[in-house]
C-alpha positions as CSV (number, residue, x, y, z in Angstrom):
1,M,-14.9,15.6,-3.4
2,T,-11.5,17.4,-3.4
3,S,-8.2,15.8,-4.5
4,A,-7.0,16.1,-0.9
5,A,-9.3,13.3,0.0
6,F,-7.3,10.9,-2.2
7,E,-3.8,12.0,-1.3
8,P,-2.1,10.3,1.7
9,E,1.1,11.9,3.0
10,N,3.4,9.5,1.2
11,V,1.8,10.2,-2.2
12,L,3.5,12.3,-4.9
13,T,1.3,14.3,-7.2
14,L,2.2,15.4,-10.7
15,G,0.6,18.1,-12.8
16,Q,-1.1,21.3,-11.8
17,G,-2.1,21.9,-8.2
18,A,-5.6,20.5,-7.4
19,A,-6.5,23.9,-5.8
20,D,-6.5,25.4,-9.3
21,P,-10.0,25.0,-10.8
22,S,-8.3,24.6,-14.2
23,A,-6.6,21.5,-12.9
24,V,-9.7,19.4,-13.0
25,P,-9.2,16.9,-15.9
26,T,-11.7,17.1,-18.7
27,T,-12.9,13.9,-20.3
28,V,-12.4,14.1,-24.0
29,V,-13.9,10.7,-24.9
30,A,-17.7,10.7,-25.0
31,A,-19.4,8.0,-23.0
32,P,-21.5,5.6,-25.1
33,I,-25.3,6.3,-25.1
34,P,-27.1,3.4,-23.3
35,A,-29.6,1.4,-25.3
36,A,-33.3,1.8,-24.5
37,V,-34.5,-0.5,-21.7
38,V,-37.7,-2.4,-22.5
39,P,-39.8,-3.1,-19.4
40,G,-39.9,-6.7,-18.5
41,Q,-36.9,-7.6,-20.7
42,P,-33.5,-8.5,-19.2
43,V,-30.7,-6.0,-19.6
44,A,-27.5,-7.4,-21.0
45,V,-24.4,-6.4,-19.1
46,A,-21.0,-6.6,-21.0
47,P,-18.5,-8.5,-18.9
48,A,-15.3,-6.7,-17.8
49,P,-12.4,-7.7,-19.9
50,A,-9.9,-10.1,-18.3
51,A,-6.4,-8.8,-17.6
52,Q,-5.0,-11.4,-20.0
53,D,-6.9,-9.7,-22.8
54,Y,-5.2,-6.3,-22.1
55,A,-2.6,-5.0,-24.5
56,V,0.9,-4.2,-23.1
57,A,1.4,-0.5,-23.1
58,T,4.4,0.9,-24.9
59,P,6.6,2.5,-22.1
60,T,7.1,6.3,-22.3
61,T,9.3,6.5,-19.3
62,L,12.5,4.6,-18.8
63,P,14.0,3.8,-15.4
64,D,17.3,5.5,-14.4
65,P,20.3,3.3,-14.1
66,V,20.5,1.4,-10.8
67,G,22.2,3.4,-8.1
68,S,21.5,6.8,-9.7
69,Q,18.8,7.6,-7.1
70,N,18.0,6.7,-3.5
71,S,14.3,6.7,-4.1
72,Y,12.4,3.4,-3.7
73,R,11.7,1.6,-7.0
74,L,8.5,-0.3,-7.6
75,R,8.9,-4.0,-7.9
76,A,6.9,-7.1,-8.6
77,R,4.5,-8.0,-5.8
78,D,4.2,-4.4,-4.5
79,F,0.5,-3.6,-3.9
80,I,-0.3,-0.1,-5.1
81,R,-3.1,2.4,-5.3
82,V,-3.6,4.4,-8.5
83,L,-5.9,7.4,-9.0
84,V,-6.5,10.2,-11.5
85,I,-7.3,13.2,-9.4
86,N,-11.0,14.2,-9.6
87,E,-11.8,11.0,-11.5
88,P,-12.9,8.6,-8.7
89,D,-13.8,5.9,-11.3
90,T,-10.2,5.5,-12.1
91,Q,-9.1,4.5,-8.6
92,I,-7.8,1.0,-8.3
93,E,-5.6,-1.1,-6.0
94,R,-3.5,-3.7,-7.8
95,R,-0.5,-5.9,-7.1
96,I,2.3,-5.5,-9.6
97,N,2.6,-8.6,-11.7
98,S,5.6,-10.9,-11.8
99,D,6.6,-9.4,-15.2
100,G,6.6,-5.9,-13.8
101,T,3.4,-4.7,-15.3
102,V,0.2,-3.5,-13.6
103,D,-3.2,-4.0,-15.2
104,I,-5.2,-0.8,-15.5
105,P,-8.9,-1.7,-16.2
106,F,-9.8,1.8,-17.3
107,L,-7.1,1.7,-20.0
108,K,-7.4,-2.0,-20.7
109,K,-3.7,-2.1,-20.7
110,L,-0.8,-3.7,-18.8
111,V,1.5,-0.9,-18.0
112,P,5.2,-1.6,-17.1
113,V,6.1,0.1,-13.8
114,A,8.6,-2.2,-12.1
115,G,12.0,-0.5,-11.8
116,L,10.5,3.0,-11.8
117,T,10.4,5.4,-8.9
118,L,7.0,6.6,-7.7
119,T,7.6,9.9,-9.6
120,Q,8.6,8.0,-12.8
121,A,5.6,5.7,-12.6
122,Q,3.2,8.6,-12.2
123,V,4.7,10.2,-15.3
124,E,4.2,6.9,-17.1
125,L,0.6,6.5,-16.1
126,S,-0.1,10.2,-16.8
127,N,1.1,9.7,-20.3
128,Q,-1.1,6.7,-20.7
129,F,-4.2,8.4,-19.4
130,R,-3.8,11.4,-21.8
131,V,-5.7,9.3,-24.3
132,Y,-8.9,9.9,-22.2
133,F,-8.2,13.0,-20.1
134,K,-6.7,16.4,-20.6
135,K,-3.8,17.0,-18.3
136,P,-4.5,14.0,-16.0
137,Q,-3.0,14.2,-12.5
138,V,-2.0,10.7,-11.4
139,T,-1.1,9.7,-7.9
140,I,0.4,6.4,-6.9
141,S,0.8,5.2,-3.3
142,I,2.1,1.9,-2.0
143,V,-0.4,0.0,0.1
144,T,1.9,-2.9,1.0
145,Y,5.5,-3.6,0.0
146,A,6.6,-6.8,-1.7
147,E,8.6,-8.9,0.8
148,R,12.3,-8.8,0.1
149,R,14.7,-11.1,1.9
150,V,18.1,-12.7,1.9
151,Y,19.1,-16.1,3.3
152,V,21.9,-16.6,5.8
153,S,23.4,-20.0,6.4
154,G,26.5,-21.7,7.9
155,Y,28.2,-20.7,11.1
156,V,25.9,-18.0,12.4
157,G,23.8,-17.8,15.5
158,K,20.3,-17.9,13.7
159,P,20.5,-19.3,10.2
160,G,17.5,-18.5,8.0
161,P,15.8,-15.7,6.1
162,V,16.5,-12.1,6.9
163,S,13.9,-9.5,5.7
164,I,15.1,-6.3,3.9
165,P,13.2,-3.4,5.5
166,P,10.9,-1.4,3.0
167,E,12.6,1.5,1.3
168,E,15.9,0.6,2.9
169,T,19.1,-1.1,1.9
170,L,20.5,-4.1,3.8
171,T,24.2,-4.5,4.2
172,L,26.2,-7.7,4.7
173,G,27.3,-6.7,8.2
174,R,23.7,-5.8,9.3
175,A,22.3,-9.1,7.8
176,L,24.9,-11.1,9.7
177,A,24.1,-9.3,12.9
178,M,20.3,-9.9,12.4
179,A,21.2,-13.6,11.9
180,G,22.8,-13.8,15.3
181,G,26.3,-12.9,14.3
182,V,29.2,-15.0,13.1
183,L,30.0,-17.9,15.5
184,P,33.6,-18.2,16.8
185,R,34.1,-21.1,14.5
186,G,32.9,-19.2,11.5
187,N,35.3,-17.9,8.9
188,R,35.0,-14.1,8.8
189,S,37.6,-13.6,6.2
190,D,35.8,-15.4,3.4
191,V,32.0,-14.9,3.5
192,T,30.3,-15.8,0.2
193,I,27.3,-14.1,-1.4
194,K,25.5,-16.0,-4.2
195,R,23.1,-14.0,-6.4
196,N,21.3,-14.4,-9.7
197,R,22.5,-11.9,-12.3
198,D,20.6,-11.9,-15.6
199,G,19.8,-15.6,-15.2
200,S,23.4,-16.6,-14.3
201,P,24.8,-17.4,-10.9
202,L,27.3,-14.9,-9.4
203,V,29.5,-15.6,-6.4
204,I,31.0,-12.8,-4.4
205,S,33.5,-13.2,-1.6
206,K,33.9,-10.7,1.2
207,D,36.3,-10.3,4.1
208,V,34.0,-9.2,6.9
209,R,37.1,-8.3,9.1
210,R,38.0,-5.5,6.7
211,I,34.4,-4.2,6.8
212,D,34.4,-4.3,10.6
213,D,37.7,-2.4,10.7
214,G,36.4,0.3,8.3
215,D,39.0,-0.6,5.6
216,E,36.2,-1.1,3.0
217,P,32.5,-0.1,2.9
218,D,29.9,-2.5,3.9
219,F,28.5,-4.6,1.0
220,I,24.9,-3.9,0.0
221,L,22.8,-7.0,-0.5
222,E,20.0,-7.6,-3.0
223,D,16.7,-9.5,-2.8
224,E,17.2,-13.3,-2.8
225,D,20.9,-13.1,-2.0
226,Q,22.3,-16.2,-0.3
227,I,25.0,-15.6,2.3
228,Y,27.2,-18.5,3.6
229,V,29.7,-18.4,6.4
230,R,31.9,-21.5,6.2
231,D,33.8,-23.4,8.9
232,S,37.1,-21.7,9.7
233,R,38.7,-25.1,10.3
234,I,38.3,-26.2,6.7
């Protein structure tokens, strides 16, 4: 089976090209020799280790500062597919844990990947797989994205959650439009955004009129932001 069979269009591949025969990873750890099987006797099968028994891998790749790239960054609850090219036994599909790690049964490790781009995460996993393979080529693809949303309330046409599209940013103006727009009685000059920053609440006020007039750029929202449009008569 060629590496192309494992590579969808949205997958980035690191390392040598798979067309080069020398790119085929070579296993450097010998497989254990199975014990002799006695006819009529049951064969003991070792249970697979539970994810909670895995060691947390030491990161070798650090995420770039937020805002330094436009590439999508992996996040908790993303469902991803991981594969070492030409090593089908390594292919897994896993949801990224709430702490930002993904459990890799082959490595028996929890590898931190949240906050990394696909390219950075592939570098990280390639470094981890080097314990078992020579020049491993790791691919990661996103099977399903974690749901991201903001919440709009107050004097808008359709209060409630607004989903952030995958691999896109959502601005305040767009979120208000998706929530049915600001009602005539709503105060456009003082729209508040509440967000959690490092465990502490942060309140931001925005004058949507200035955004509409082009006097200032639209405000980029974050996952779980809470937007409130208050009554202009108060």
